[in-house]
N, C-alpha and C positions, 0 to 999 in steps of 0.2 A: 346339331344333333338330329338324327332321324327319329321319326315317330316310332312307337313300339308296335310294330306290326307282327302279330303272333305272340303268344305268351312266352315269356322267358322262364326258365326253370328257377325254382326257389333254391335258397341255400347260399352259403358263403362263397361257393366256388365261382360265382359269376358276379362281376361288378357292373356298375352303370356304364353305358356306352359312351357317355360324355367324357369319361376319363381315358378313352382309347382313340386310336386312329379308326376311322370308319367312313363309310360312304352314305351320304344322306339321301341320295336319289334311289331310283329303281333300276332293276335290270332292264335292258332294252332302252327305249326312250332316246333322248338326244345324246346321252353319253355313248350309246352304241353307235349312233351315226357319226359322232366325233371320232371314235376309234377306227371306223372304216375309212373315214376321210384322211386321218393321219397316216394310215398304212398306204393308202392310194398315193399320197404325196411322197412317201418314203420310197416306194417301189417303182413309181413312175411306169405303170404297166402300159401295155399296148392298148390302143382304143378299142380293139375287138373284144377286150375283156368284158366290156359292158354287155355285149350280147351273150357272152358266156355266163355272166351272172343272171341274166334274164332267163337262161335255159337251165340254170343250176337246180338239180334235184327235181326236175320235171320230167314227165313221160317223154321219151324220145330225146332227152337232153343230156346234160353232163352231170354225173354224180359226184358230189363233193368229196374231196380227198381228206376231209377232216373227220368228224365223228360218224358213227355208224347208226345214228338214229333213223327211224323209218321215214319213208317218203310217201306222202299221201297221194291217192289216185286223183284227187281234186286239189291241186296245190294252191297256195296263196299266190298273190300277184308276184311277190318276191319270196321264193322258198329257200332262202338262205339266212343264216344268222351272222352276227358280227364276226365270230371266229371262222365260220365257213367262208365269208367274204375275204377275210385276211389270208386264209390259205390259198384261195384262188388268185388274189393279187400278188402274193408272195411267189407263187409258181409262174406268174405271167409278168414278172418284172422285166424291164428293159435292160437291166444291168447284166453284164456278162463276165464270167470268170474264164479267161482265155489262156492259151499257152504263154502269152506274154506276161500275164500276171504271175504265173509260176516261175518264169524266168527271172523275175525281179525279187522273189522271196524264197528263202530256203524253208524247208519243213521245220527245222529247229526254230526259226523265227516265227513261223505261223503258229506254232504250239503256244506261243505267249499271247495270242489274240483271244479275245472273248468269243464265245459261241455266236453271239449276235453278229459280231463284225465279220466272222468267216462267211456266214450265210448272206450277209449284205453285199458280198462281192458279186452275187448274182448267179445266173445259170451257167453250169458247166457246158462247154461247147465242143470239146475234142476228147477222144480217148487219150489217157495219159499213163505213162509208165514211170515208176519211181526209180531214180538214178542215185544209188548210194554214194557214188563218187562226188557228185555235186550237191547232194542232199536236196535235190529238186525233182519235181515232176517234169517230165519231158514228153512232148507229143509223140504219139505212135499211131500206126494205122490199125484199123479194126482187125485186119487179117493177122497182123503181127501179134496183137493182144490175144486173139483166140488161139492162135497156134502155140504161143508161149505158155498160156494158161493150161491148155490141153496137155502139152508135153510135161509140165510140172505135175499135173494130176495123175498122169499115167505112171509117173515115177514113184508115186506115193501109195501106201496102203489106203484104200478107200475108207477104212474104219478110222483112220487118223485124220479125216477131214470133216468139216462141218459146213452145211449149207443153211444159212440163216435167212429168214424172210420177215420183213416188217409187215405191218398190217395193211399196206396200201396197194400191194400188187393185186391184179385182177384174178378172178377165178380161173381164167384160161392160163395165165402165166403161172399161177400157183400150182395148178394141176401138172403142168409140164416141168416145173421146178422140182416137184416131188418125184415125178417119173424119172427125171435126169439123175437125181440122187440115188434112186433105187437101182436104176440100170447101171450106174457107176459102181454101186455095191455097199450102200449104207442107208440107215434110217436116222442119221444125225440131222434132224430137221427141226431145230428150235425155231420158234417165232415169237413175235412180240407179246402174244397171249401168255407166254410163260412168265412174263413180268407183271401182268395185271390181272387177267381173268382166268388163269389156269385153275384157280380155286373153284370157279364156277364150273368149268368143264369136268373137273374131278368130283366136286361136291354134289352138284345137282345130279350128275350121272349116278352117283352112289345111292342117293336117297329117293329120287323119282324116276331114274332110268333114262333121263334126257340130259345131255350136257349143256343145253342152252335154255333160255327163258321160254315160257309157255304162252306169252301174250302176243296179240296182234293189235294193230292200231284201233280197230273197231272196239276193242275192250275198253279203251279210254273214254268212249262215248256212253258206256253203260255202267261203269263202276260207281259205287257209292262212297268209297274211301280209298285213299292211296297212302301207303306207309313208305316213307323214304328213309334210307339209311346210308350214311357215308358217301355223299356225292355232292359236288359243286356244279349243279346244273347250269347256272348262269354263265359259267366259263366253259365247261366241258361238253355240254349238249344243249345250247340255247334254243334250238328249234323245238325241243321238248316243252319249252315254256308255253307254246301255243296251245297244245292239248291240255296242259295243266290249267291254264287260264280258263279255257272253255269248260273244263270239268268243274272248276270252282264256281263259275257263273251259274251252272245248273244245279248247284247244291252239294257237290262232292266235297268231302272233308279230307284235307291233306295234313298228315302228321309227320313231322320230320325229326329224326334223331341224327344229330351231327355234332361233333365237338366244337366246331367253329360255326359261327353264324354267317351264312352265305346269302348275299343280297338276292340272288336269283330264286331262292326258295322262301324269301320273305315277301317280296313285292315285285311286280312286273308291269312295265308300261309298254304296250304293244306298239312298235315303230310303224306298223301298218294301219293303225287306227288314228285318223285325224283328230277325233275327239280326245283321245288320251294324249296325243302329242301336243295339242294346243291348250290343254287344261291341266290342272293338278291331278286329274283322275289317274288312278292306277288300280291294279288288282292285288289284294293281299293273297298270297299263295298258301302259306301254311296257317292252318287254324290253331295249331299247337306245334311249337318248336322247342325241343328238349335237347339241351347241350350235354349229351352223354359224355362221360369221361373216355378218353382215347383207350380203346380196348375193352370198353364196358358194355358193348352191345349184347353179348350173351346174357349178362345179368339183366339188362333192361328188357330184353325179349322174354326171358324166362319169367321175369316179374309179371309181364302182361299175360303170359300163359297161366301163371298161378292165379291171377285175378279172374280171368275168364273161367277157369275151372271152379273157382269159389262161387262165382255168380251162377254157373250152371247147376251146381249142387243146391244152391238156395232156391233157384227158380224151379227146379224139379220138385224139391221138397215142399215148397209153398204153393206152387201153381200147376204142378205137373206139366210144365212147359220146358222144352229143351232150348238151350242156347247153342250147344254144339250140334253139328250135323252128324248125329249118331249113326244114321244109316250109312253115310259115306265112310265114317271111321270103321264100322264093322265090315263093310264090303271091300273097301279099297286100301286099308292101311294095316300095318303091323307095328307093334311096340308101344301102343298108346298107354297101356297100364303102367309100364315102367316110367314113361315120361310124367305121367300123373303123380306117381309116387315120389319121383324126384322133386317135382315142383311143390308138392304138399309139404315135403320135409324141409325145404329151404326156409330160412327165416328172412323176414323183411330187412333185418339189420344187415345180413350178408348181401342181399340184393342192392340195397341202398349204398353200401360201402363200395361194392365193385362197379356199380353203374355210375355213381356220382349223382344220382337223381333221387328226388324225394318220392316216397311211396305214393303220395297223393297224385303226383304228376304221372307216374307210370300207370296208375289205375285210371286216370282221366283218359290217357291214350287208349288203354284197353277198352274203355267204355265206347269210344268211337268205333272200334272194331266190332264190339258186340252189337251196336246199333246198325251196322252197315250190312245189307244183304250180300253185297259183292265187293270184294277188296282186292286191290293190286298191291304187290310188294315190290318196290324198286330199290336197287342198291348199286353202289359203285365200289371203288377200291378201298373205301373205308371199312368194308367188310372182308374183302378178299386178301388184302395185303397185310396179314397178321400171321403170327406163328400158329395161332389157333383159328385161322380163317375158315377152315372146314367146319369147326364148331359154330362159328357165326352163321354160316349158311344153313347148316342142319337145324339149328335152333330156329332160324327164320322159317324154314319149311314146317317145323313143328307147329308154329303159330298159324301158318296158312292152312294146314290140314285140319285144325280144330273145327273149322266151319266149312270144310269142303271147298276151299278157294283155289283149287288147282283142277283144271279140266272142265271149266264151264265159262260161258261168255261173261265178260265184265269182271273177270277175276284172273289171278295168276301171279307167277313170279317173273319179274322182268329186270334182269341185270342190264345196266347201261354200259355198253361197250364203247371203246375208244376209237382206234383206227377204223377207217371206213370198210375194210374187208377182213378184219382180223378174225371174225367168226367164220367167214366163208372159206378162208384158207384151210382151216381144220376140216370143213365139210368135204373138200376135194382132195384130201390126202396129205396135207402137211402136218405130220405128227411123228414123233419119235416112238410111238407105241404101236407096234405092228398089229396088235389085236383090234385096233380101231380103223384099220385100212383093209379094203377088200383085195388082199395080195393075190389070192388065187385068180381073181378077175384080171388083175394087171398081168399076171403070167400068161393067161389065155389071150388077152388082147395084143400083147406086145412080144410074145415069144421069148421070155427070159425068166429066170428064177429069182424072184425078189428076195433080198435078205430078210430073215425072220427074227433076228435078234433085236432087242430093244436098243434104240439109239439114244443120243444125248439130247436132253432139254437144255435150257439156258444155264442152269446151275451146274449140271454135269459138264457141259462144254467148258464153262469157266474153270471148273476144277481141273479138267484135263489140259487146258491151256497152261494153267499154273504148274502142273506136273511135267509139262513138256510132251505129253502124249498126243496132243493135237498139233498137226503139222501145217494144216491149211484151213483158212476160214474164208468162205465166199458169202457175201452179204447182198441179198436182193432188197436194196433200200435200207432205210433206218440209220440209226446212229448208235450202234450196239455198245461200243466201248464207253460212251457217255451215259448210256441208260442203265448199265448194270451196277450192282453193288461193288464194294471193294475196289473203287476206281483206280487208285494209285498203284496198288499191287498188280491189277490186271493190265494196266498200260505197260508196266515194266516187263511183264511176261509176254505180252503180245508180240514184241519185236523179236522174240526167239523163234517164232514160227517161220516156216520156209516160204509160204505163199499167203498173201491176203489179196482179195479182190472185192472192190466196192462198186455196186451199181447204184447210181444216184443222179439227182437233178441239181443239187447245190452242194457246195463244200461244207463239211462239218468236221468236228473233232476226230471222229473215227477214221477219217481219211488221212490223218496225219500220224497215226500210230500204225506203222507198217511192218510187214514181215520182210525177210531177205529179198523176196521178189514181190512186187506190189503193183496192182493196176487199178486205175480209177476210170470207170466206164460210164459215160453220161447217157442218160435215157430221156425219152420223151416224158412229159408230164401228161396226166390223164386228160387235161383240158385241151391238149394239142391234137391236131389232125394226125392220125396214124394211117398213112398211105402205104399199102403194100401192093404187090403185082396184080392182085384181083380188085384193088380199089380201097376205099376208106373202110377202116376196121372199127367195129364196136367191141367193147369189153363189158364184162359183167362183174357184179359184186353182190354180197349178201349183207343186208342190214342186221341190226341186233334183234329184230323181230322175225328173223328167218325168211324174209322175202328177198327175191332175186331181182336185181335191176340192171338194165342195160345202160351203157354210157357211151356217148359219141362226142369226141373232141372236135372243136371248130377253129382253134387258134393255129396260125402258122407256126411251125416248130421254131424254138429259140435258135437253132443252128442246123445247117444242112448236114452236119456231121453226126447228129444224134440218131440213135436207133431206138426202137421200141423195146420195152422190157421183154416181150415175147421174142423179138429177133435176137436179142442178146442171149437169152437162155438157150434158144435153139442153136445159135452160133457156138456157144460154149460146149453144148452137148455134142454137136457134130465133131468138134475138135478133140473131144475127150474119149468118146465111145467108139467101139468097133462098129462097122456097118451092120445094120439090122434092117431087113426089108420092111418090117412092121413099124419102124421108127422113122417117120417121114418128116423130119425136121424142116426141110425146105417147104413142103406142102403146108405144114402147120403155120409157118411164118407167113405164107402167102394168103392164107384164108383162115381166120380165127373161128369161123363157123364149123370147120372140120374138127377143131378141138372141142367145141361145144357138143358135137355129135359123140366124141369119145367120152366126154364127161357123162353124157346121158347113158351111154352104153355101160359105163362103170357103175353109175348110180341111177338105175332106171326108175325107181320109185320116186326119187326126189326131183329128178330133172326130166320128167316126161315132156316130150315136145319142146325141148329146150330152145332151139333156134326160133321156133314159131312164137315163143312167149317172151322173148328178150325184152321187148318194150311194152309189156303189159302195164297199164296205168296202176301205180301203187305197188308194182312188182308182183311176181307170182310166188305164192306160199309153198315152201318145200315140205311142209308138214312137221308135226311134232307128236311123238307117241304119247307123252304125258298129257298133252292137251286133249287127247282122245281117251285118257284114263286107261292107257295100256302101259303098265309099269314094268319096264325092262330092268328090273333090279333082281338081286339074288333071291329075295323073298317072293318076288312076283307081285308085290304091292308097294305102295308108297310107304316109306319107312319113317316112323317117329324115331328120334335118336336122343338118348340121354347125353347131355353135354358133360364132358369129363372135367370141365373147369368153368368158372364164371368170368374169367378174364382171358381175353384173346392175346394178351401180352406173353412173350416168351420168357420173361423174367419177372420176379416180383418187385414191389417197391422197396426202396432203400433210402436212407438219408442222403440227400444231395443228388438223387437220381431223378431225371425228368423223362416224361414220355414225349418223344418227338414224333410228330407226324409231318411228312413231307407234303408240300403243296405245289400246285400249278397256278400261275397268275392269269389274269384276264388277258394278258398280251403274250400268250404261249399256247402251243399245242404239243404235248409230250416234250421232247427235247428241243423243239423249234421255238426260238425266242423271237417274237415279232417286234418287241419293243420293251420299254421299261415302265409301263403304266399298268399297275394292278388296280384299275379304277374301282372295281366293285368292292375292294377292301380299303380304299383310301390311301394306297401306298404308291407314290410316284417317284420315278427317276432312279430307283435302285432295286436290286434283288438281294442285297447283302443285309438281311434283317433276321432277327429272331423275334417272333411274336410271343408275348407273355401276358398273363393276367397282371394288372397293376398291383394287386395285393401280393402276388408272388414276387414281383420285382422288388417291392419294399421289404418283404420278409427275407429275401435272399441277400439283402444289402446291396442291391444293384440300383441303377438309375436309368431313366429313359434317355436314350441317345448314347449310352455307354457301349463301347466296342468290346466284344467278348469272343471267346473261342468255344466251340462245342467239341467235346471229346466223347468218343464211344465209351459206354459203360457196360459192355457186353460180357465181362468176366471171362475173357479168354487170354488175357495177357498182352494182347496186341494194342499198339498205339495207333489210333485213328483220330484225326483232328481236322476241323475246318474253322479257320479264323476269319477275322475281319467282319464279324456280324454285329449289327447294331441293335441293341435292345429297343423294341417297339411295343408299346402297350396295346393289347388287343383283347377282345371279349372271348376268353377261353376258360374252360374249367381249370380249377386249381391243380397244379402239378403237371399240366400239359402245355407244351410249347409247339410252335410251328415254324418251319423254314422251307425255303424253296428247293424243289427238285429241278434239275439234277445236281445242283451245287452241293447238296449235303449227302449225295450218294456215297462219298468216301467213308461216311460214318457207319454204313451198313456192312456187317460181316457177311461174307458169301454164304455162310452156314445158317444165317438167321432168316429162316423162311417158313412158310406154312408147312406143317408136318406131312400133310397128305399130298399136296400139289407141288411143293418147292417154289411157290411164288414168293419172291422177296418180301419181307415184312416191313415195307417202307412206311406204314401208317402207325407203327408203334415201336420206334427205335429207342432203346435206353441210352441216355447221354448224361453227361455232366456239363456244367457251365463253368468255364475258367475265366475269371474276371481279368 
């Protein structure tokens, strides 16, 4: 049993850790080293990968393909984390998925394989075409693939096609992918942000006028408190643990709200510290850790708002001293009085019931905020992936605005993004919303009339695939079919499309669900040398703190038959579009610097002197209006918002209904499964589990180790089930359960998403347990 680092919330909804599976160690430490060594042994990477790891996330080096956390100007000796190393080793495996492999296995057979086993076949080496007669992929030439895909697209209505992008493609590739789509004739440009942080893009834009977070790395050296909501930092952004540890050591208080206790936000042993590695020493991260009920964050944050307002009233009455930043509220915000009235009217009974937390705990957290001159607010998909995810974010912004904690050093809102360039893709034009893209500028630059109608996001694309309206789906990376809700129904509909094209480095489930005509196009990984006619090419990406970084690969490509993502996009565009003297696809393939000049021309304020600043240590900051207290909202100010509900869940509680939150393991990045060790939760060798509070297990008449089925309880008459899951005791609030993503995606209805952004509500799925 591990020590109690951080205060556990009071109440009957949490049991003692000794009754559950758990991890007694710290995040980082020797466990992290073991995880990297196991991946190294499994992937058998090329020796040159050691130099890549040495250069990873450093100025002039290679930018990690894993999370989007910021890269410091003065990096550590090893500026990569366990999962960043796993991603690099995974990409640089010596295993190869060749035409001979596909000759031995039909697609029908491969559909029975696990996700992990598909990717363990290694790097794709040749362009492949699906042959329906033999039910196999067969080798083809690049010219054949481009010509055939171009001919298919020319025969289709552009509005019936979708160009999806995962969050790993570079800024240069993303810019041309969006340009290709619009020159072809549509704005159907969903990306992986639609499935995770679209709520951020929509929510923050609405209330503070900026679709991204307002913090930079320097803020973490100045803040006095950090409030965390709904994020597993130890697994999904471990490099963030370094600035958190440094902040704690200088006296910063970290308060965490999360339904599940995550080791990375409890304690951290720095693998780069000999003292910590060779002694029992570690750093306690959270000074207060509150296990809020799944979907209960609106109530918890509103409770803190209520307490801060009460302390303000008492402080002014008794001492004529303000707790609030009244000047900021008066000058920079709108709607404060309505939020105050709402908070004053709420009873603590309502707040405790909906949050699952005791009033004393909420007030203790709020007291940390009151005492802190500067506070940062961080969150992950535990806030964004809810039916009322917008209300989560708007309520969090309310809390921040009370003390003027947006638009000054050492404070701000800082969402933690996933894929390494998912934020940057939006910045350079991948969006289904024409109002967010400088279409007039595109028209001027490239001599065409861009489409002005709204395109499809992820949910809309899925809906129209189900209805048969989408005829073609082109995917720039990713594992779309596996990542989306309603998995079984979507797979059945997918095969009715005319054309599917997948650009990828390794085989995954989406490559086996094909249209009538299907191509699998293998691309270079970011860590590999990208040699074009003008020489080695660098690419760029944007981190979650709005800084732009250059990346230069150094590994010999896995196959001489691979093309870069840029070359593939330009090859497809040339084969699809009529000649245009301003669309110089060959020149752009030859020299990515020309594309950066185009990006600068399109976005001059954000990308000034782009080529000259590619390798700026720590990246160059593209700016943020809200950080400057310029509020690009309808009111012209930062908006306080009265939440319309205290629960982020889309349905109420009912007898036998459980709140399921989907989880990622320590051996996983999004849909990529590196192995079967969820070390930081103490779960080994399996992903087929349901995590439950021991008291819930007993009350439901279940038993530890019992195999059960989860069934959707979404009240729409549809049957959705996932079976073969083993009951596993875990420290969770009563009524809340956890299971792994993407295995439990079939339980999510497509319509069950955030009301404002349509982000799938994967952190609060209503289910029943069938014994």
